[in-house]
PyMOL Python script that loads the backbone (N, CA, C, O; Angstrom):
from pymol import cmd

cmd.read_pdbstr("""\
ATOM      1  N   MET A   1     166.796 142.584 123.208  1.00  0.00           N
ATOM      2  CA  MET A   1     165.413 142.227 122.997  1.00  0.00           C
ATOM      3  C   MET A   1     164.769 143.089 121.920  1.00  0.00           C
ATOM      4  O   MET A   1     164.046 142.579 121.064  1.00  0.00           O
ATOM      5  N   ILE A   2     165.030 144.399 121.959  1.00  0.00           N
ATOM      6  CA  ILE A   2     164.418 145.293 120.983  1.00  0.00           C
ATOM      7  C   ILE A   2     164.886 144.914 119.573  1.00  0.00           C
ATOM      8  O   ILE A   2     164.086 144.902 118.637  1.00  0.00           O
ATOM      9  N   GLY A   3     166.169 144.609 119.421  1.00  0.00           N
ATOM     10  CA  GLY A   3     166.699 144.212 118.118  1.00  0.00           C
ATOM     11  C   GLY A   3     166.052 142.943 117.614  1.00  0.00           C
ATOM     12  O   GLY A   3     165.761 142.826 116.424  1.00  0.00           O
ATOM     13  N   ASN A   4     165.822 141.990 118.501  1.00  0.00           N
ATOM     14  CA  ASN A   4     165.162 140.743 118.125  1.00  0.00           C
ATOM     15  C   ASN A   4     163.728 141.009 117.675  1.00  0.00           C
ATOM     16  O   ASN A   4     163.245 140.393 116.726  1.00  0.00           O
ATOM     17  N   TYR A   5     163.050 141.932 118.363  1.00  0.00           N
ATOM     18  CA  TYR A   5     161.679 142.264 117.990  1.00  0.00           C
ATOM     19  C   TYR A   5     161.643 142.960 116.628  1.00  0.00           C
ATOM     20  O   TYR A   5     160.903 142.546 115.736  1.00  0.00           O
ATOM     21  N   VAL A   6     162.441 144.013 116.469  1.00  0.00           N
ATOM     22  CA  VAL A   6     162.424 144.794 115.231  1.00  0.00           C
ATOM     23  C   VAL A   6     162.959 143.978 114.055  1.00  0.00           C
ATOM     24  O   VAL A   6     162.426 144.053 112.948  1.00  0.00           O
ATOM     25  N   GLY A   7     164.011 143.201 114.300  1.00  0.00           N
ATOM     26  CA  GLY A   7     164.644 142.459 113.217  1.00  0.00           C
ATOM     27  C   GLY A   7     163.936 141.190 112.805  1.00  0.00           C
ATOM     28  O   GLY A   7     164.058 140.768 111.655  1.00  0.00           O
ATOM     29  N   ALA A   8     163.195 140.565 113.712  1.00  0.00           N
ATOM     30  CA  ALA A   8     162.607 139.263 113.397  1.00  0.00           C
ATOM     31  C   ALA A   8     161.149 139.140 113.820  1.00  0.00           C
ATOM     32  O   ALA A   8     160.269 138.974 112.975  1.00  0.00           O
ATOM     33  N   LEU A   9     160.891 139.219 115.107  1.00  0.00           N
ATOM     34  CA  LEU A   9     159.556 138.882 115.619  1.00  0.00           C
ATOM     35  C   LEU A   9     158.437 139.711 115.002  1.00  0.00           C
ATOM     36  O   LEU A   9     157.373 139.177 114.689  1.00  0.00           O
ATOM     37  N   LYS A  10     158.659 140.984 114.827  1.00  0.00           N
ATOM     38  CA  LYS A  10     157.641 141.853 114.232  1.00  0.00           C
ATOM     39  C   LYS A  10     157.256 141.341 112.845  1.00  0.00           C
ATOM     40  O   LYS A  10     156.078 141.327 112.486  1.00  0.00           O
ATOM     41  N   HIS A  11     158.254 140.922 112.074  1.00  0.00           N
ATOM     42  CA  HIS A  11     158.006 140.422 110.725  1.00  0.00           C
ATOM     43  C   HIS A  11     157.350 139.043 110.747  1.00  0.00           C
ATOM     44  O   HIS A  11     156.509 138.734 109.903  1.00  0.00           O
ATOM     45  N   TRP A  12     157.738 138.226 111.710  1.00  0.00           N
ATOM     46  CA  TRP A  12     157.133 136.898 111.824  1.00  0.00           C
ATOM     47  C   TRP A  12     155.648 137.003 112.106  1.00  0.00           C
ATOM     48  O   TRP A  12     154.853 136.240 111.557  1.00  0.00           O
ATOM     49  N   VAL A  13     155.268 137.941 112.956  1.00  0.00           N
ATOM     50  CA  VAL A  13     153.855 138.142 113.289  1.00  0.00           C
ATOM     51  C   VAL A  13     153.087 138.478 112.015  1.00  0.00           C
ATOM     52  O   VAL A  13     151.987 137.965 111.806  1.00  0.00           O
ATOM     53  N   GLU A  14     153.648 139.330 111.164  1.00  0.00           N
ATOM     54  CA  GLU A  14     152.997 139.697 109.918  1.00  0.00           C
ATOM     55  C   GLU A  14     152.943 138.511 108.948  1.00  0.00           C
ATOM     56  O   GLU A  14     151.920 138.292 108.300  1.00  0.00           O
ATOM     57  N   LEU A  15     154.024 137.754 108.844  1.00  0.00           N
ATOM     58  CA  LEU A  15     154.099 136.644 107.896  1.00  0.00           C
ATOM     59  C   LEU A  15     153.151 135.501 108.227  1.00  0.00           C
ATOM     60  O   LEU A  15     152.671 134.815 107.325  1.00  0.00           O
ATOM     61  N   GLN A  16     152.878 135.290 109.501  1.00  0.00           N
ATOM     62  CA  GLN A  16     152.022 134.159 109.860  1.00  0.00           C
ATOM     63  C   GLN A  16     150.593 134.327 109.342  1.00  0.00           C
ATOM     64  O   GLN A  16     149.844 133.353 109.278  1.00  0.00           O
ATOM     65  N   ALA A  17     150.210 135.547 108.974  1.00  0.00           N
ATOM     66  CA  ALA A  17     148.877 135.788 108.419  1.00  0.00           C
ATOM     67  C   ALA A  17     148.765 135.276 106.987  1.00  0.00           C
ATOM     68  O   ALA A  17     147.668 134.970 106.519  1.00  0.00           O
ATOM     69  N   THR A  18     149.905 135.181 106.287  1.00  0.00           N
ATOM     70  CA  THR A  18     149.875 134.801 104.873  1.00  0.00           C
ATOM     71  C   THR A  18     150.674 133.546 104.549  1.00  0.00           C
ATOM     72  O   THR A  18     150.604 133.042 103.428  1.00  0.00           O
ATOM     73  N   HIS A  19     151.433 133.037 105.515  1.00  0.00           N
ATOM     74  CA  HIS A  19     152.301 131.882 105.267  1.00  0.00           C
ATOM     75  C   HIS A  19     152.184 130.860 106.395  1.00  0.00           C
ATOM     76  O   HIS A  19     151.893 131.201 107.542  1.00  0.00           O
ATOM     77  N   GLU A  20     152.419 129.601 106.039  1.00  0.00           N
ATOM     78  CA  GLU A  20     152.556 128.581 107.072  1.00  0.00           C
ATOM     79  C   GLU A  20     153.871 128.852 107.785  1.00  0.00           C
ATOM     80  O   GLU A  20     154.924 128.901 107.148  1.00  0.00           O
ATOM     81  N   SER A  21     153.821 129.026 109.083  1.00  0.00           N
ATOM     82  CA  SER A  21     155.004 129.464 109.816  1.00  0.00           C
ATOM     83  C   SER A  21     155.428 128.442 110.862  1.00  0.00           C
ATOM     84  O   SER A  21     154.607 127.924 111.618  1.00  0.00           O
ATOM     85  N   VAL A  22     156.727 128.163 110.886  1.00  0.00           N
ATOM     86  CA  VAL A  22     157.324 127.266 111.869  1.00  0.00           C
ATOM     87  C   VAL A  22     158.492 128.027 112.499  1.00  0.00           C
ATOM     88  O   VAL A  22     159.426 128.428 111.804  1.00  0.00           O
ATOM     89  N   PHE A  23     158.436 128.222 113.813  1.00  0.00           N
ATOM     90  CA  PHE A  23     159.441 128.998 114.522  1.00  0.00           C
ATOM     91  C   PHE A  23     160.232 128.097 115.463  1.00  0.00           C
ATOM     92  O   PHE A  23     159.667 127.414 116.317  1.00  0.00           O
ATOM     93  N   LEU A  24     161.531 128.110 115.291  1.00  0.00           N
ATOM     94  CA  LEU A  24     162.452 127.273 116.059  1.00  0.00           C
ATOM     95  C   LEU A  24     163.137 128.106 117.132  1.00  0.00           C
ATOM     96  O   LEU A  24     163.669 129.181 116.854  1.00  0.00           O
ATOM     97  N   LEU A  25     163.118 127.604 118.348  1.00  0.00           N
ATOM     98  CA  LEU A  25     163.948 128.152 119.425  1.00  0.00           C
ATOM     99  C   LEU A  25     165.188 127.261 119.497  1.00  0.00           C
ATOM    100  O   LEU A  25     165.114 126.124 119.963  1.00  0.00           O
ATOM    101  N   ALA A  26     166.317 127.777 119.037  1.00  0.00           N
ATOM    102  CA  ALA A  26     167.532 126.978 118.878  1.00  0.00           C
ATOM    103  C   ALA A  26     168.301 126.868 120.191  1.00  0.00           C
ATOM    104  O   ALA A  26     169.401 127.405 120.322  1.00  0.00           O
ATOM    105  N   ASP A  27     167.717 126.175 121.151  1.00  0.00           N
ATOM    106  CA  ASP A  27     168.342 126.069 122.470  1.00  0.00           C
ATOM    107  C   ASP A  27     169.614 125.222 122.458  1.00  0.00           C
ATOM    108  O   ASP A  27     170.497 125.448 123.287  1.00  0.00           O
ATOM    109  N   LEU A  28     169.735 124.264 121.554  1.00  0.00           N
ATOM    110  CA  LEU A  28     170.960 123.464 121.510  1.00  0.00           C
ATOM    111  C   LEU A  28     172.158 124.293 121.053  1.00  0.00           C
ATOM    112  O   LEU A  28     173.299 123.952 121.365  1.00  0.00           O
ATOM    113  N   HIS A  29     171.915 125.369 120.323  1.00  0.00           N
ATOM    114  CA  HIS A  29     173.002 126.234 119.884  1.00  0.00           C
ATOM    115  C   HIS A  29     173.659 126.955 121.072  1.00  0.00           C
ATOM    116  O   HIS A  29     174.778 127.452 120.946  1.00  0.00           O
ATOM    117  N   ALA A  30     172.985 127.014 122.202  1.00  0.00           N
ATOM    118  CA  ALA A  30     173.539 127.669 123.392  1.00  0.00           C
ATOM    119  C   ALA A  30     174.559 126.793 124.103  1.00  0.00           C
ATOM    120  O   ALA A  30     175.238 127.258 125.019  1.00  0.00           O
ATOM    121  N   ILE A  31     174.678 125.542 123.701  1.00  0.00           N
ATOM    122  CA  ILE A  31     175.547 124.611 124.422  1.00  0.00           C
ATOM    123  C   ILE A  31     176.975 124.656 123.874  1.00  0.00           C
ATOM    124  O   ILE A  31     177.703 123.668 123.976  1.00  0.00           O
ATOM    125  N   THR A  32     177.377 125.774 123.302  1.00  0.00           N
ATOM    126  CA  THR A  32     178.765 125.937 122.882  1.00  0.00           C
ATOM    127  C   THR A  32     179.648 126.327 124.058  1.00  0.00           C
ATOM    128  O   THR A  32     180.875 126.282 123.971  1.00  0.00           O
ATOM    129  N   VAL A  33     179.010 126.709 125.159  1.00  0.00           N
ATOM    130  CA  VAL A  33     179.701 127.008 126.408  1.00  0.00           C
ATOM    131  C   VAL A  33     178.951 126.284 127.529  1.00  0.00           C
ATOM    132  O   VAL A  33     177.775 125.960 127.365  1.00  0.00           O
ATOM    133  N   PRO A  34     179.603 126.025 128.656  1.00  0.00           N
ATOM    134  CA  PRO A  34     178.903 125.329 129.741  1.00  0.00           C
ATOM    135  C   PRO A  34     177.621 126.066 130.153  1.00  0.00           C
ATOM    136  O   PRO A  34     177.608 127.292 130.261  1.00  0.00           O
ATOM    137  N   GLN A  35     176.570 125.318 130.376  1.00  0.00           N
ATOM    138  CA  GLN A  35     175.265 125.867 130.756  1.00  0.00           C
ATOM    139  C   GLN A  35     174.727 125.118 131.970  1.00  0.00           C
ATOM    140  O   GLN A  35     174.956 123.919 132.127  1.00  0.00           O
ATOM    141  N   ASP A  36     174.020 125.830 132.812  1.00  0.00           N
ATOM    142  CA  ASP A  36     173.253 125.189 133.868  1.00  0.00           C
ATOM    143  C   ASP A  36     171.966 124.693 133.203  1.00  0.00           C
ATOM    144  O   ASP A  36     171.190 125.506 132.701  1.00  0.00           O
ATOM    145  N   PRO A  37     171.720 123.372 133.189  1.00  0.00           N
ATOM    146  CA  PRO A  37     170.558 122.844 132.476  1.00  0.00           C
ATOM    147  C   PRO A  37     169.228 123.479 132.896  1.00  0.00           C
ATOM    148  O   PRO A  37     168.385 123.761 132.044  1.00  0.00           O
ATOM    149  N   ALA A  38     169.038 123.701 134.175  1.00  0.00           N
ATOM    150  CA  ALA A  38     167.782 124.300 134.643  1.00  0.00           C
ATOM    151  C   ALA A  38     167.647 125.739 134.143  1.00  0.00           C
ATOM    152  O   ALA A  38     166.559 126.171 133.763  1.00  0.00           O
ATOM    153  N   ASP A  39     168.753 126.472 134.147  1.00  0.00           N
ATOM    154  CA  ASP A  39     168.731 127.854 133.670  1.00  0.00           C
ATOM    155  C   ASP A  39     168.468 127.908 132.165  1.00  0.00           C
ATOM    156  O   ASP A  39     167.702 128.751 131.698  1.00  0.00           O
ATOM    157  N   LEU A  40     169.096 127.020 131.413  1.00  0.00           N
ATOM    158  CA  LEU A  40     168.877 126.968 129.967  1.00  0.00           C
ATOM    159  C   LEU A  40     167.419 126.645 129.653  1.00  0.00           C
ATOM    160  O   LEU A  40     166.826 127.255 128.763  1.00  0.00           O
ATOM    161  N   GLN A  41     166.849 125.705 130.368  1.00  0.00           N
ATOM    162  CA  GLN A  41     165.440 125.359 130.145  1.00  0.00           C
ATOM    163  C   GLN A  41     164.524 126.541 130.487  1.00  0.00           C
ATOM    164  O   GLN A  41     163.580 126.836 129.754  1.00  0.00           O
ATOM    165  N   ARG A  42     164.808 127.200 131.585  1.00  0.00           N
ATOM    166  CA  ARG A  42     163.996 128.359 131.979  1.00  0.00           C
ATOM    167  C   ARG A  42     164.069 129.462 130.934  1.00  0.00           C
ATOM    168  O   ARG A  42     163.045 130.022 130.544  1.00  0.00           O
ATOM    169  N   ARG A  43     165.291 129.776 130.477  1.00  0.00           N
ATOM    170  CA  ARG A  43     165.451 130.837 129.479  1.00  0.00           C
ATOM    171  C   ARG A  43     164.802 130.467 128.143  1.00  0.00           C
ATOM    172  O   ARG A  43     164.266 131.333 127.452  1.00  0.00           O
ATOM    173  N   SER A  44     164.849 129.187 127.782  1.00  0.00           N
ATOM    174  CA  SER A  44     164.208 128.735 126.541  1.00  0.00           C
ATOM    175  C   SER A  44     162.698 128.941 126.613  1.00  0.00           C
ATOM    176  O   SER A  44     162.082 129.391 125.647  1.00  0.00           O
ATOM    177  N   LEU A  45     162.109 128.615 127.746  1.00  0.00           N
ATOM    178  CA  LEU A  45     160.668 128.815 127.915  1.00  0.00           C
ATOM    179  C   LEU A  45     160.325 130.301 127.963  1.00  0.00           C
ATOM    180  O   LEU A  45     159.259 130.703 127.496  1.00  0.00           O
ATOM    181  N   GLU A  46     161.213 131.119 128.519  1.00  0.00           N
ATOM    182  CA  GLU A  46     160.997 132.565 128.519  1.00  0.00           C
ATOM    183  C   GLU A  46     160.991 133.110 127.089  1.00  0.00           C
ATOM    184  O   GLU A  46     160.205 134.000 126.766  1.00  0.00           O
ATOM    185  N   PHE A  47     161.862 132.577 126.241  1.00  0.00           N
ATOM    186  CA  PHE A  47     161.869 133.017 124.846  1.00  0.00           C
ATOM    187  C   PHE A  47     160.591 132.593 124.135  1.00  0.00           C
ATOM    188  O   PHE A  47     160.063 133.341 123.313  1.00  0.00           O
ATOM    189  N   ALA A  48     160.091 131.406 124.441  1.00  0.00           N
ATOM    190  CA  ALA A  48     158.816 130.982 123.857  1.00  0.00           C
ATOM    191  C   ALA A  48     157.706 131.940 124.297  1.00  0.00           C
ATOM    192  O   ALA A  48     156.857 132.324 123.493  1.00  0.00           O
ATOM    193  N   ALA A  49     157.718 132.315 125.549  1.00  0.00           N
ATOM    194  CA  ALA A  49     156.726 133.274 126.054  1.00  0.00           C
ATOM    195  C   ALA A  49     156.886 134.632 125.372  1.00  0.00           C
ATOM    196  O   ALA A  49     155.895 135.314 125.111  1.00  0.00           O
ATOM    197  N   LEU A  50     158.124 135.027 125.083  1.00  0.00           N
ATOM    198  CA  LEU A  50     158.381 136.279 124.377  1.00  0.00           C
ATOM    199  C   LEU A  50     157.767 136.240 122.978  1.00  0.00           C
ATOM    200  O   LEU A  50     157.153 137.213 122.539  1.00  0.00           O
ATOM    201  N   PHE A  51     157.934 135.125 122.285  1.00  0.00           N
ATOM    202  CA  PHE A  51     157.329 134.973 120.957  1.00  0.00           C
ATOM    203  C   PHE A  51     155.824 135.214 121.045  1.00  0.00           C
ATOM    204  O   PHE A  51     155.254 135.960 120.248  1.00  0.00           O
ATOM    205  N   LEU A  52     155.194 134.576 122.020  1.00  0.00           N
ATOM    206  CA  LEU A  52     153.734 134.712 122.182  1.00  0.00           C
ATOM    207  C   LEU A  52     153.354 136.144 122.549  1.00  0.00           C
ATOM    208  O   LEU A  52     152.379 136.684 122.028  1.00  0.00           O
ATOM    209  N   ALA A  53     154.120 136.754 123.441  1.00  0.00           N
ATOM    210  CA  ALA A  53     153.820 138.116 123.875  1.00  0.00           C
ATOM    211  C   ALA A  53     153.958 139.118 122.729  1.00  0.00           C
ATOM    212  O   ALA A  53     153.283 140.147 122.718  1.00  0.00           O
ATOM    213  N   CYS A  54     154.827 138.820 121.772  1.00  0.00           N
ATOM    214  CA  CYS A  54     155.027 139.721 120.633  1.00  0.00           C
ATOM    215  C   CYS A  54     153.997 139.505 119.534  1.00  0.00           C
ATOM    216  O   CYS A  54     153.953 140.263 118.565  1.00  0.00           O
ATOM    217  N   GLY A  55     153.166 138.472 119.681  1.00  0.00           N
ATOM    218  CA  GLY A  55     152.089 138.280 118.715  1.00  0.00           C
ATOM    219  C   GLY A  55     152.171 137.030 117.868  1.00  0.00           C
ATOM    220  O   GLY A  55     151.286 136.799 117.043  1.00  0.00           O
ATOM    221  N   VAL A  56     153.200 136.209 118.039  1.00  0.00           N
ATOM    222  CA  VAL A  56     153.214 134.932 117.331  1.00  0.00           C
ATOM    223  C   VAL A  56     152.059 134.113 117.888  1.00  0.00           C
ATOM    224  O   VAL A  56     151.952 133.925 119.100  1.00  0.00           O
ATOM    225  N   ASP A  57     151.207 133.632 117.016  1.00  0.00           N
ATOM    226  CA  ASP A  57     149.973 132.947 117.407  1.00  0.00           C
ATOM    227  C   ASP A  57     150.167 131.437 117.323  1.00  0.00           C
ATOM    228  O   ASP A  57     150.322 130.888 116.233  1.00  0.00           O
ATOM    229  N   ALA A  58     150.157 130.775 118.459  1.00  0.00           N
ATOM    230  CA  ALA A  58     150.359 129.323 118.508  1.00  0.00           C
ATOM    231  C   ALA A  58     149.226 128.555 117.831  1.00  0.00           C
ATOM    232  O   ALA A  58     149.380 127.369 117.542  1.00  0.00           O
ATOM    233  N   GLU A  59     148.099 129.202 117.576  1.00  0.00           N
ATOM    234  CA  GLU A  59     146.996 128.556 116.858  1.00  0.00           C
ATOM    235  C   GLU A  59     147.255 128.552 115.349  1.00  0.00           C
ATOM    236  O   GLU A  59     146.769 127.672 114.639  1.00  0.00           O
ATOM    237  N   ARG A  60     148.014 129.525 114.863  1.00  0.00           N
ATOM    238  CA  ARG A  60     148.293 129.628 113.425  1.00  0.00           C
ATOM    239  C   ARG A  60     149.701 129.200 113.052  1.00  0.00           C
ATOM    240  O   ARG A  60     149.965 128.931 111.881  1.00  0.00           O
ATOM    241  N   SER A  61     150.594 129.132 113.996  1.00  0.00           N
ATOM    242  CA  SER A  61     152.005 128.835 113.732  1.00  0.00           C
ATOM    243  C   SER A  61     152.480 127.719 114.648  1.00  0.00           C
ATOM    244  O   SER A  61     151.850 127.404 115.658  1.00  0.00           O
ATOM    245  N   THR A  62     153.607 127.132 114.268  1.00  0.00           N
ATOM    246  CA  THR A  62     154.242 126.110 115.093  1.00  0.00           C
ATOM    247  C   THR A  62     155.467 126.726 115.742  1.00  0.00           C
ATOM    248  O   THR A  62     156.297 127.331 115.064  1.00  0.00           O
ATOM    249  N   ILE A  63     155.580 126.575 117.046  1.00  0.00           N
ATOM    250  CA  ILE A  63     156.753 127.022 117.804  1.00  0.00           C
ATOM    251  C   ILE A  63     157.316 125.782 118.492  1.00  0.00           C
ATOM    252  O   ILE A  63     156.586 125.054 119.165  1.00  0.00           O
ATOM    253  N   PHE A  64     158.631 125.542 118.321  1.00  0.00           N
ATOM    254  CA  PHE A  64     159.188 124.363 118.984  1.00  0.00           C
ATOM    255  C   PHE A  64     160.622 124.604 119.429  1.00  0.00           C
ATOM    256  O   PHE A  64     161.350 125.416 118.858  1.00  0.00           O
ATOM    257  N   LEU A  65     161.002 123.871 120.465  1.00  0.00           N
ATOM    258  CA  LEU A  65     162.374 123.897 120.968  1.00  0.00           C
ATOM    259  C   LEU A  65     163.189 122.857 120.209  1.00  0.00           C
ATOM    260  O   LEU A  65     162.768 121.709 120.068  1.00  0.00           O
ATOM    261  N   GLN A  66     164.335 123.258 119.731  1.00  0.00           N
ATOM    262  CA  GLN A  66     165.224 122.381 118.991  1.00  0.00           C
ATOM    263  C   GLN A  66     165.525 121.095 119.773  1.00  0.00           C
ATOM    264  O   GLN A  66     165.544 120.008 119.197  1.00  0.00           O
ATOM    265  N   SER A  67     165.755 121.219 121.060  1.00  0.00           N
ATOM    266  CA  SER A  67     166.119 120.062 121.879  1.00  0.00           C
ATOM    267  C   SER A  67     164.975 119.060 122.039  1.00  0.00           C
ATOM    268  O   SER A  67     165.203 117.929 122.469  1.00  0.00           O
ATOM    269  N   HIS A  68     163.768 119.457 121.703  1.00  0.00           N
ATOM    270  CA  HIS A  68     162.618 118.562 121.835  1.00  0.00           C
ATOM    271  C   HIS A  68     162.363 117.757 120.568  1.00  0.00           C
ATOM    272  O   HIS A  68     161.426 116.961 120.520  1.00  0.00           O
ATOM    273  N   VAL A  69     163.193 117.957 119.536  1.00  0.00           N
ATOM    274  CA  VAL A  69     163.042 117.230 118.271  1.00  0.00           C
ATOM    275  C   VAL A  69     164.338 116.447 118.037  1.00  0.00           C
ATOM    276  O   VAL A  69     165.297 117.000 117.499  1.00  0.00           O
ATOM    277  N   PRO A  70     164.381 115.172 118.432  1.00  0.00           N
ATOM    278  CA  PRO A  70     165.614 114.389 118.318  1.00  0.00           C
ATOM    279  C   PRO A  70     166.172 114.334 116.896  1.00  0.00           C
ATOM    280  O   PRO A  70     167.379 114.164 116.725  1.00  0.00           O
ATOM    281  N   ALA A  71     165.343 114.470 115.889  1.00  0.00           N
ATOM    282  CA  ALA A  71     165.820 114.409 114.506  1.00  0.00           C
ATOM    283  C   ALA A  71     166.843 115.504 114.202  1.00  0.00           C
ATOM    284  O   ALA A  71     167.693 115.311 113.333  1.00  0.00           O
ATOM    285  N   HIS A  72     166.788 116.635 114.883  1.00  0.00           N
ATOM    286  CA  HIS A  72     167.777 117.702 114.661  1.00  0.00           C
ATOM    287  C   HIS A  72     169.173 117.202 115.008  1.00  0.00           C
ATOM    288  O   HIS A  72     170.099 117.337 114.208  1.00  0.00           O
ATOM    289  N   THR A  73     169.325 116.636 116.175  1.00  0.00           N
ATOM    290  CA  THR A  73     170.629 116.141 116.615  1.00  0.00           C
ATOM    291  C   THR A  73     171.049 114.934 115.793  1.00  0.00           C
ATOM    292  O   THR A  73     172.226 114.791 115.463  1.00  0.00           O
ATOM    293  N   GLN A  74     170.107 114.068 115.460  1.00  0.00           N
ATOM    294  CA  GLN A  74     170.425 112.883 114.663  1.00  0.00           C
ATOM    295  C   GLN A  74     170.926 113.272 113.273  1.00  0.00           C
ATOM    296  O   GLN A  74     171.904 112.701 112.791  1.00  0.00           O
ATOM    297  N   LEU A  75     170.276 114.228 112.630  1.00  0.00           N
ATOM    298  CA  LEU A  75     170.714 114.660 111.308  1.00  0.00           C
ATOM    299  C   LEU A  75     172.081 115.342 111.393  1.00  0.00           C
ATOM    300  O   LEU A  75     172.923 115.146 110.517  1.00  0.00           O
ATOM    301  N   MET A  76     172.306 116.133 112.431  1.00  0.00           N
ATOM    302  CA  MET A  76     173.606 116.774 112.601  1.00  0.00           C
ATOM    303  C   MET A  76     174.713 115.719 112.672  1.00  0.00           C
ATOM    304  O   MET A  76     175.778 115.888 112.078  1.00  0.00           O
ATOM    305  N   TRP A  77     174.459 114.645 113.393  1.00  0.00           N
ATOM    306  CA  TRP A  77     175.454 113.583 113.517  1.00  0.00           C
ATOM    307  C   TRP A  77     175.756 112.966 112.153  1.00  0.00           C
ATOM    308  O   TRP A  77     176.919 112.753 111.813  1.00  0.00           O
ATOM    309  N   VAL A  78     174.733 112.684 111.383  1.00  0.00           N
ATOM    310  CA  VAL A  78     174.915 112.097 110.052  1.00  0.00           C
ATOM    311  C   VAL A  78     175.705 113.059 109.160  1.00  0.00           C
ATOM    312  O   VAL A  78     176.669 112.652 108.512  1.00  0.00           O
ATOM    313  N   LEU A  79     175.302 114.324 109.125  1.00  0.00           N
ATOM    314  CA  LEU A  79     175.987 115.290 108.266  1.00  0.00           C
ATOM    315  C   LEU A  79     177.435 115.498 108.691  1.00  0.00           C
ATOM    316  O   LEU A  79     178.311 115.624 107.835  1.00  0.00           O
ATOM    317  N   ASN A  80     177.703 115.536 109.983  1.00  0.00           N
ATOM    318  CA  ASN A  80     179.081 115.660 110.467  1.00  0.00           C
ATOM    319  C   ASN A  80     179.921 114.449 110.100  1.00  0.00           C
ATOM    320  O   ASN A  80     181.125 114.567 109.877  1.00  0.00           O
ATOM    321  N   SER A  81     179.291 113.292 110.038  1.00  0.00           N
ATOM    322  CA  SER A  81     180.013 112.059 109.761  1.00  0.00           C
ATOM    323  C   SER A  81     180.342 111.869 108.287  1.00  0.00           C
ATOM    324  O   SER A  81     181.320 111.198 107.957  1.00  0.00           O
ATOM    325  N   ILE A  82     179.543 112.447 107.396  1.00  0.00           N
ATOM    326  CA  ILE A  82     179.742 112.179 105.968  1.00  0.00           C
ATOM    327  C   ILE A  82     180.282 113.371 105.174  1.00  0.00           C
ATOM    328  O   ILE A  82     180.554 113.238 103.981  1.00  0.00           O
ATOM    329  N   THR A  83     180.442 114.522 105.808  1.00  0.00           N
ATOM    330  CA  THR A  83     180.904 115.702 105.091  1.00  0.00           C
ATOM    331  C   THR A  83     182.408 115.855 105.274  1.00  0.00           C
ATOM    332  O   THR A  83     182.865 116.147 106.379  1.00  0.00           O
ATOM    333  N   PRO A  84     183.195 115.661 104.198  1.00  0.00           N
ATOM    334  CA  PRO A  84     184.650 115.805 104.310  1.00  0.00           C
ATOM    335  C   PRO A  84     185.045 117.259 104.587  1.00  0.00           C
ATOM    336  O   PRO A  84     184.383 118.182 104.112  1.00  0.00           O
ATOM    337  N   MET A  85     186.106 117.461 105.342  1.00  0.00           N
ATOM    338  CA  MET A  85     186.572 118.811 105.667  1.00  0.00           C
ATOM    339  C   MET A  85     186.870 119.606 104.395  1.00  0.00           C
ATOM    340  O   MET A  85     186.639 120.815 104.359  1.00  0.00           O
ATOM    341  N   GLY A  86     187.375 118.951 103.361  1.00  0.00           N
ATOM    342  CA  GLY A  86     187.678 119.653 102.117  1.00  0.00           C
ATOM    343  C   GLY A  86     186.456 120.304 101.506  1.00  0.00           C
ATOM    344  O   GLY A  86     186.568 121.362 100.885  1.00  0.00           O
ATOM    345  N   ASP A  87     185.290 119.695 101.667  1.00  0.00           N
ATOM    346  CA  ASP A  87     184.060 120.268 101.136  1.00  0.00           C
ATOM    347  C   ASP A  87     183.607 121.493 101.928  1.00  0.00           C
ATOM    348  O   ASP A  87     182.810 122.295 101.442  1.00  0.00           O
ATOM    349  N   LEU A  88     184.116 121.628 103.139  1.00  0.00           N
ATOM    350  CA  LEU A  88     183.730 122.748 103.987  1.00  0.00           C
ATOM    351  C   LEU A  88     184.671 123.941 103.854  1.00  0.00           C
ATOM    352  O   LEU A  88     184.371 125.027 104.348  1.00  0.00           O
ATOM    353  N   GLN A  89     185.787 123.746 103.201  1.00  0.00           N
ATOM    354  CA  GLN A  89     186.775 124.802 103.089  1.00  0.00           C
ATOM    355  C   GLN A  89     186.531 125.626 101.829  1.00  0.00           C
ATOM    356  O   GLN A  89     186.040 125.119 100.820  1.00  0.00           O
ATOM    357  N   ASN A  90     186.881 126.892 101.909  1.00  0.00           N
ATOM    358  CA  ASN A  90     186.723 127.813 100.792  1.00  0.00           C
ATOM    359  C   ASN A  90     187.954 127.714  99.897  1.00  0.00           C
ATOM    360  O   ASN A  90     189.049 128.094 100.312  1.00  0.00           O
ATOM    361  N   ASP A  91     187.789 127.209  98.673  1.00  0.00           N
ATOM    362  CA  ASP A  91     188.907 127.045  97.748  1.00  0.00           C
ATOM    363  C   ASP A  91     189.352 128.360  97.125  1.00  0.00           C
ATOM    364  O   ASP A  91     190.414 128.414  96.506  1.00  0.00           O
ATOM    365  N   ALA A  92     188.569 129.414  97.274  1.00  0.00           N
ATOM    366  CA  ALA A  92     188.875 130.693  96.647  1.00  0.00           C
ATOM    367  C   ALA A  92     189.974 131.460  97.373  1.00  0.00           C
ATOM    368  O   ALA A  92     190.484 132.448  96.845  1.00  0.00           O
ATOM    369  N   VAL A  93     190.344 131.026  98.565  1.00  0.00           N
ATOM    370  CA  VAL A  93     191.347 131.759  99.358  1.00  0.00           C
ATOM    371  C   VAL A  93     192.725 131.507  98.835  1.00  0.00           C
ATOM    372  O   VAL A  93     193.696 132.038  99.373  1.00  0.00           O
TER     373      VAL A  93
END
""", "prot")
cmd.dss("prot")
cmd.show_as("cartoon", "prot")
cmd.util.cbc("prot")
cmd.orient("prot")
């Protein structure tokens, strides 16, 4: 938690005073391993509360859960479908 505050949240609080800020809680990224859906939802909301407690202002910034925006998953599907593996590999090796 301290690393997240020092490395990111502290700076986000400062940036929202001078920039339009949109903060994503990437809860779908947690589904790389089996998850209890209720626990994942609870922890995602706890992280949103952490953002607010650290000073991210919901009146000046946008905070959203990745899973609540279907376009994220839809775009991922399109990009996965049209990107050849060769384009993803490093030719310099």
